[in-house]
ZALUM-478770 format. One record per residue (C-alpha): x, z, y; residue in one letter; residue number from 1. Coordinates in nm, 2 decimals, decimal comma. Layout:
<rs>
X:Z:Y:a:NUM
...
</rs>
This chain:
<rs>
-4,37:2,69:19,03:m:1
-4,43:2,68:18,66:d:2
-4,55:3,04:18,65:a:3
-4,79:2,98:18,94:h:4
-4,93:2,65:18,77:a:5
-4,98:2,82:18,44:l:6
-5,15:3,11:18,61:r:7
-5,39:2,88:18,78:r:8
-5,47:2,73:18,44:q:9
-5,58:3,08:18,32:g:10
-5,27:3,19:18,13:w:11
-5,21:3,55:18,10:t:12
-4,89:3,71:18,23:i:13
-4,78:3,79:17,87:s:14
-4,83:3,42:17,77:a:15
-4,65:3,29:18,07:i:16
-4,35:3,53:18,00:a:17
-4,33:3,42:17,64:r:18
-4,35:3,06:17,74:h:19
-4,08:3,08:18,01:l:20
-3,86:3,33:17,82:g:21
-3,88:3,59:18,10:r:22
-3,98:3,95:18,12:d:23
-4,34:4,03:18,21:r:24
-4,24:4,25:18,51:k:25
-4,03:3,96:18,64:t:26
-4,33:3,72:18,61:i:27
-4,57:3,97:18,77:r:28
-4,33:4,02:19,06:a:29
-4,31:3,64:19,13:y:30
-4,68:3,60:19,10:l:31
-4,75:3,89:19,34:n:32
-4,50:3,75:19,60:g:33
-4,26:4,05:19,56:e:34
-3,97:3,82:19,47:r:35
-3,87:3,48:19,60:v:36
-3,77:3,20:19,35:p:37
-3,41:3,11:19,37:g:38
-3,29:3,44:19,54:c:39
-3,14:3,69:19,30:r:40
-3,19:4,06:19,39:r:41
-2,85:4,22:19,46:q:42
-2,76:4,57:19,36:s:43
-2,66:4,82:19,62:q:44
-2,31:4,78:19,75:d:45
-2,09:5,06:19,63:a:46
-1,89:5,05:19,95:f:47
-2,19:5,14:20,18:v:48
-2,17:5,52:20,12:p:49
-1,81:5,51:20,23:f:50
-1,85:5,28:20,53:l:51
-1,88:5,55:20,80:d:52
-1,57:5,73:20,66:y:53
-1,37:5,41:20,67:c:54
-1,48:5,33:21,02:r:55
-1,39:5,68:21,14:q:56
-1,05:5,67:20,97:r:57
-0,96:5,33:21,11:l:58
-1,09:5,43:21,45:a:59
-0,86:5,73:21,45:d:60
-0,57:5,52:21,31:d:61
-0,62:5,14:21,35:p:62
-0,30:5,06:21,16:h:63
-0,37:5,27:20,85:l:64
-0,29:5,07:20,54:w:65
-0,58:4,95:20,33:a:66
-0,40:5,08:20,02:s:67
-0,37:5,43:20,18:t:68
-0,74:5,43:20,27:l:69
-0,82:5,31:19,92:f:70
-0,64:5,60:19,77:d:71
-0,84:5,84:19,99:e:72
-1,19:5,69:19,91:v:73
-1,10:5,67:19,54:t:74
-1,04:6,05:19,55:a:75
-1,38:6,08:19,73:l:76
-1,56:5,90:19,44:g:77
-1,53:5,53:19,52:y:78
-1,54:5,34:19,18:a:79
-1,47:4,99:19,29:g:80
-1,15:4,79:19,26:a:81
-0,89:4,74:19,54:y:82
-0,98:4,38:19,59:s:83
-1,35:4,46:19,62:t:84
-1,26:4,73:19,87:f:85
-1,05:4,51:20,09:t:86
-1,32:4,24:20,07:r:87
-1,57:4,49:20,20:a:88
-1,34:4,59:20,48:l:89
-1,33:4,23:20,60:r:90
-1,70:4,17:20,54:r:91
-1,81:4,47:20,75:y:92
-1,53:4,41:21,00:q:93
-1,43:4,78:20,98:v:94
-1,07:4,75:21,12:r:95
-1,06:4,74:21,50:p:96
-0,88:4,45:21,66:h:97
-0,53:4,51:21,80:c:98
-0,41:4,23:22,01:e:99
-0,05:4,33:22,05:p:100
0,00:4,34:21,67:c:101
-0,14:3,99:21,63:k:102
0,14:3,83:21,84:t:103
0,40:3,91:21,57:s:104
0,24:3,68:21,31:t:105
0,31:3,31:21,26:g:106
0,69:3,33:21,25:r:107
0,90:3,11:21,02:d:108
1,06:3,31:20,74:v:109
1,35:3,19:20,54:a:110
1,37:3,25:20,16:v:111
1,71:3,42:20,07:i:112
1,82:3,42:19,71:a:113
1,92:3,75:19,56:h:114
2,09:3,74:19,22:p:115
2,03:4,04:18,99:p:116
2,26:4,33:19,05:g:117
2,42:4,16:19,36:e:118
2,29:4,36:19,65:e:119
2,15:4,70:19,76:i:120
2,00:4,72:20,11:q:121
2,02:5,06:20,29:f:122
1,85:5,17:20,61:d:123
1,76:5,49:20,79:w:124
1,40:5,55:20,85:l:125
1,33:5,79:21,14:e:126
1,01:5,98:21,09:l:127
0,85:6,13:21,40:p:128
0,69:6,47:21,44:d:129
0,82:6,65:21,12:p:130
0,69:7,00:21,03:p:131
0,85:7,27:21,25:e:132
0,97:7,46:20,94:e:133
1,21:7,18:20,86:w:134
1,41:7,26:21,18:a:135
1,54:6,90:21,21:v:136
1,43:6,83:21,57:g:137
1,20:6,55:21,68:g:138
1,26:6,32:21,38:h:139
1,31:6,36:21,01:a:140
1,57:6,13:20,85:h:141
1,50:5,93:20,53:l:142
1,76:5,70:20,38:l:143
1,60:5,42:20,19:v:144
1,79:5,20:19,94:g:145
1,63:4,89:19,78:a:146
1,75:4,65:19,52:l:147
1,73:4,31:19,68:a:148
1,65:4,12:19,35:h:149
1,37:4,34:19,20:s:150
1,25:4,53:19,50:g:151
1,28:4,87:19,34:r:152
1,35:5,13:19,61:w:153
1,44:5,50:19,63:r:154
1,47:5,74:19,93:a:155
1,63:6,07:20,01:v:156
1,56:6,31:20,30:l:157
1,86:6,42:20,50:a:158
1,90:6,67:20,79:e:159
2,08:6,42:21,01:s:160
2,24:6,08:21,01:e:161
2,60:6,17:21,05:d:162
2,87:6,05:20,81:f:163
2,86:6,34:20,55:p:164
2,49:6,33:20,53:h:165
2,50:5,95:20,50:l:166
2,75:5,97:20,21:v:167
2,54:6,24:20,03:h:168
2,22:6,04:20,07:a:169
2,38:5,72:19,95:l:170
2,51:5,89:19,64:d:171
2,16:6,04:19,57:q:172
1,98:5,71:19,62:v:173
2,21:5,52:19,39:m:174
2,18:5,78:19,12:r:175
1,80:5,76:19,15:k:176
1,83:5,38:19,11:l:177
2,05:5,41:18,81:g:178
2,38:5,26:18,95:g:179
2,52:5,06:19,23:t:180
2,51:4,69:19,31:a:181
2,82:4,49:19,39:r:182
2,74:4,46:19,76:r:183
2,59:4,71:20,01:w:184
2,40:4,57:20,31:r:185
2,36:4,77:20,64:f:186
2,25:4,70:20,99:d:187
2,50:4,80:21,27:r:188
2,48:5,17:21,23:m:189
2,77:5,36:21,39:a:190
2,86:5,56:21,08:t:191
2,92:5,24:20,88:v:192
3,07:5,00:21,13:c:193
3,17:4,95:21,49:y:194
2,84:4,82:21,65:p:195
3,01:4,59:21,89:s:196
3,22:4,40:21,64:s:197
3,05:4,47:21,31:g:198
3,38:4,57:21,15:q:199
3,35:4,84:20,88:v:200
3,51:5,17:20,98:t:201
3,81:5,30:20,78:a:202
3,62:5,61:20,67:a:203
3,33:5,42:20,53:f:204
3,56:5,16:20,37:a:205
3,71:5,44:20,17:g:206
3,36:5,54:20,05:v:207
3,28:5,18:19,94:a:208
3,61:5,15:19,76:k:209
3,54:5,48:19,58:y:210
3,22:5,34:19,44:y:211
3,36:4,99:19,38:g:212
3,13:4,80:19,62:a:213
3,17:4,57:19,91:g:214
2,99:4,61:20,25:v:215
2,80:4,35:20,43:d:216
2,68:4,40:20,79:i:217
2,37:4,22:20,92:c:218
2,44:3,98:21,22:p:219
2,31:4,11:21,56:p:220
1,93:4,10:21,60:r:221
1,89:3,97:21,24:r:222
1,71:4,27:21,09:g:223
1,50:4,04:20,87:n:224
1,82:3,97:20,68:r:225
1,74:4,29:20,49:k:226
1,37:4,24:20,46:g:227
1,34:4,41:20,12:v:228
1,44:4,75:20,25:v:229
1,24:4,70:20,57:e:230
0,93:4,65:20,35:k:231
1,01:4,96:20,16:a:232
1,04:5,15:20,49:n:233
0,70:5,02:20,58:h:234
0,55:5,14:20,25:s:235
0,72:5,49:20,28:a:236
0,60:5,53:20,64:a:237
0,24:5,42:20,58:q:238
0,16:5,54:20,23:r:239
0,36:5,87:20,23:w:240
0,46:6,00:20,58:w:241
0,12:5,95:20,74:r:242
-0,04:6,18:20,49:t:243
0,23:6,46:20,48:v:244
0,07:6,79:20,58:p:245
0,23:7,05:20,80:d:246
0,28:7,32:20,54:h:247
0,49:7,10:20,31:l:248
0,86:7,20:20,25:t:249
1,14:6,95:20,24:v:250
1,17:6,98:19,86:e:251
0,79:6,91:19,82:q:252
0,81:6,62:20,06:a:253
1,10:6,47:19,86:q:254
0,90:6,50:19,54:s:255
0,61:6,32:19,71:g:256
0,83:6,02:19,82:v:257
0,98:6,01:19,47:d:258
0,64:5,98:19,32:k:259
0,54:5,70:19,55:l:260
0,86:5,51:19,47:a:261
0,78:5,54:19,10:l:262
0,43:5,42:19,15:r:263
0,56:5,12:19,35:m:264
0,76:5,02:19,04:d:265
0,42:4,91:18,89:e:266
0,39:4,62:19,14:r:267
0,36:4,28:18,98:r:268
0,58:3,98:19,06:r:269
0,55:3,61:18,96:r:270
0,88:3,49:18,83:v:271
0,92:3,14:18,67:d:272
0,55:3,13:18,59:g:273
0,55:3,47:18,42:n:274
0,40:3,79:18,56:t:275
0,64:4,09:18,54:v:276
0,65:4,43:18,71:t:277
0,92:4,55:18,95:v:278
1,03:4,80:18,68:a:279
1,09:4,51:18,43:e:280
1,29:4,32:18,69:l:281
1,50:4,62:18,78:a:282
1,58:4,67:18,41:a:283
1,77:4,34:18,43:g:284
1,97:4,42:18,74:e:285
2,29:4,52:18,54:l:286
2,41:4,78:18,80:l:287
2,76:4,92:18,80:l:288
2,82:5,28:18,68:d:289
2,87:5,55:18,93:l:290
3,16:5,80:18,94:p:291
3,09:6,14:18,78:v:292
3,12:6,31:19,12:r:293
3,02:6,18:19,47:p:294
3,27:6,09:19,73:f:295
3,43:6,42:19,85:p:296
3,30:6,42:20,21:a:297
3,28:6,76:20,38:e:298
2,93:6,84:20,48:l:299
2,85:7,11:20,75:e:300
2,52:7,25:20,86:v:301
2,43:7,53:21,10:e:302
2,21:7,82:20,99:r:303
2,08:8,15:21,14:t:304
2,13:8,47:20,93:i:305
1,80:8,63:20,84:s:306
1,73:9,01:20,86:p:307
1,79:9,02:20,48:q:308
2,15:8,89:20,54:s:309
2,06:8,55:20,38:l:310
2,11:8,19:20,48:v:311
1,92:7,89:20,34:s:312
2,07:7,57:20,20:f:313
1,88:7,29:20,01:r:314
1,60:7,51:19,88:g:315
1,81:7,82:19,79:n:316
1,93:8,13:19,97:f:317
2,28:8,27:19,98:y:318
2,40:8,62:20,09:s:319
2,64:8,72:20,37:v:320
2,78:9,06:20,47:p:321
2,53:9,28:20,65:p:322
2,53:9,36:21,01:g:323
2,49:9,00:21,15:m:324
2,11:8,93:21,17:p:325
2,04:8,64:21,41:g:326
2,40:8,52:21,42:a:327
2,48:8,15:21,39:q:328
2,71:8,05:21,10:v:329
2,81:7,72:20,94:r:330
2,78:7,63:20,58:l:331
3,06:7,40:20,45:v:332
3,02:7,21:20,13:h:333
3,25:6,94:20,00:r:334
3,04:6,69:19,80:l:335
3,12:6,71:19,43:g:336
3,24:7,07:19,44:e:337
3,04:7,37:19,29:d:338
3,11:7,62:19,57:h:339
2,96:7,68:19,91:l:340
3,16:7,83:20,20:h:341
2,99:8,02:20,49:i:342
3,21:8,04:20,80:v:343
3,18:8,16:21,15:t:344
3,22:7,96:21,47:a:345
3,59:8,04:21,46:g:346
3,62:7,90:21,10:r:347
3,66:8,25:20,95:a:348
3,52:8,25:20,59:v:349
3,27:8,54:20,55:i:350
3,12:8,44:20,21:a:351
3,17:8,20:19,92:q:352
2,91:8,13:19,65:h:353
2,86:7,90:19,35:r:354
2,59:7,66:19,44:r:355
2,26:7,67:19,27:a:356
2,07:7,35:19,18:a:357
1,90:7,19:19,49:d:358
1,54:7,30:19,53:g:359
1,56:7,57:19,26:a:360
1,44:7,84:19,50:g:361
1,71:8,09:19,38:q:362
1,86:8,37:19,58:t:363
2,24:8,39:19,52:v:364
2,38:8,73:19,62:r:365
2,73:8,87:19,60:d:366
2,74:9,22:19,44:a:367
2,95:9,35:19,73:g:368
2,70:9,22:19,98:h:369
2,41:9,39:19,80:v:370
2,59:9,73:19,79:i:371
2,69:9,70:20,16:a:372
2,34:9,60:20,26:l:373
2,19:9,90:20,07:e:374
2,43:10,14:20,23:r:375
2,36:10,00:20,58:t:376
1,98:10,03:20,52:v:377
2,00:10,38:20,37:l:378
2,22:10,50:20,66:a:379
1,96:10,40:20,91:a:380
1,68:10,55:20,70:f:381
1,53:10,90:20,77:t:382
1,26:11,10:20,60:d:383
1,18:11,31:20,91:r:384
0,82:11,32:21,03:a:385
0,75:11,11:21,34:p:386
0,79:11,30:21,67:c:387
0,49:11,45:21,83:k:388
0,39:11,28:22,16:t:389
0,15:11,54:22,30:k:390
0,39:11,83:22,35:v:391
0,45:12,01:22,69:r:392
0,82:12,01:22,76:r:393
0,91:12,08:23,13:p:394
1,27:12,03:23,26:p:395
1,52:12,27:23,10:s:396
1,76:12,50:23,28:e:397
2,04:12,25:23,24:a:398
1,82:11,97:23,39:a:399
1,72:12,19:23,68:l:400
2,08:12,28:23,75:a:401
2,18:11,91:23,75:e:402
1,89:11,84:23,98:a:403
2,02:12,11:24,23:e:404
2,36:11,96:24,21:r:405
2,22:11,62:24,29:l:406
2,02:11,76:24,58:r:407
2,34:11,93:24,72:g:408
2,53:11,61:24,70:r:409
2,25:11,42:24,87:t:410
2,24:11,68:25,16:a:411
2,61:11,65:25,21:a:412
2,59:11,28:25,24:g:413
2,30:11,26:25,49:n:414
2,32:11,44:25,84:p:415
1,94:11,47:25,86:a:416
1,94:11,65:25,53:e:417
2,19:11,91:25,66:r:418
1,93:12,06:25,91:v:419
1,82:12,40:25,77:v:420
1,50:12,55:25,90:i:421
1,53:12,93:25,90:d:422
1,28:13,14:26,11:l:423
1,51:13,44:26,13:s:424
1,75:13,24:26,36:h:425
1,46:13,17:26,59:y:426
1,36:13,55:26,61:a:427
1,72:13,66:26,70:a:428
1,74:13,40:26,98:v:429
1,41:13,52:27,13:a:430
1,52:13,89:27,13:d:431
1,84:13,80:27,32:r:432
1,64:13,62:27,58:l:433
1,41:13,91:27,64:r:434
1,69:14,16:27,70:t:435
1,90:13,93:27,92:a:436
1,90:14,01:28,31:p:437
1,66:13,80:28,52:n:438
1,85:13,78:28,85:s:439
2,19:13,78:29,00:e:440
2,16:14,13:29,14:e:441
2,08:14,26:28,79:e:442
2,38:14,07:28,65:k:443
2,60:14,24:28,91:e:444
2,46:14,58:28,84:d:445
</rs>
């Protein structure tokens, strides 16, 4: 209003700008009606170029985490912060509505105290539709272990959920966490306890005693009792498994989940009015030391021998004697030992090797296997030129003789084939008929 009043009094735009302390272009825009007083001109929203991509991604997968989508658009060039990104998702109503998922909200949740170093929560996470090269069936198996106090978690991929693989994955998870807590918490999995009663099995009790820990089993239908590891499962499934490509190996996938777990250690927590990270909380857990070697459970896996007389095991290849391509064998490894035994279905040991480091990509061959394989290959090798296919080669004398023998055998077996047509026999019969007497008088004469 002041600018318009001064303009009506004959003031120039420069004089008005100096008097009001504004830029001349701003005064000119207001006087020309290009801008409205009291309304600030907003800069272009940095989220708009990525709006269509976000709509398409959430249309394809309505339950995709905002943090996962934020990682993708950041790689595509989005420069805004995560809070700005989620605010834009809500402002533009990008995420489709899912009515079944809304019914799970609004429950009362109890707060459970977890002293430092007191509890580790373990749970299997079954991941559907793994890459075919993994050869693990319809689900991949990820054992997740989370420290209940700090929330730090680590995870290990396993081929199955049987007892030996559970023990091996437990040991690997605790070594990644840096030690073991005083109590382990599980749901009612059959390899740990009897599901009907919740009593720990004798086999798993021996494992817990070996590591110096106690075992706690969740009550029936009380999965939220181990909510820390459930949240870790959710993070692993949404931020890692959803983006795993088909060509990834097991070792590469394990590296990916390890990187995500390390990145999750940077999460911030509010404790007693102070802001700390998960890594700082985990440093005060005071975990117990682990034994030098894992619990000596005997692990067995089935493998198929390749044409190169090799079998795979945890990212390495081991040789077997030649002559058995395509055969099924079992690899037996006692946890903590340095040797790997390869046995047949009848438990006959056909090879024994010193194990290489997991995921090293090494090929471990026995010298005797190499020599035997070379001899087998060389024995089947020839330097002759390929046979000519456009050569006329009629049946030989031996083949013709065999054919005649077969024809004679066939004629002897079939009465119709025994009839021989010979014209000389017909001529002799006709001559006799011509010379024979025609009447009884001629016969008497």
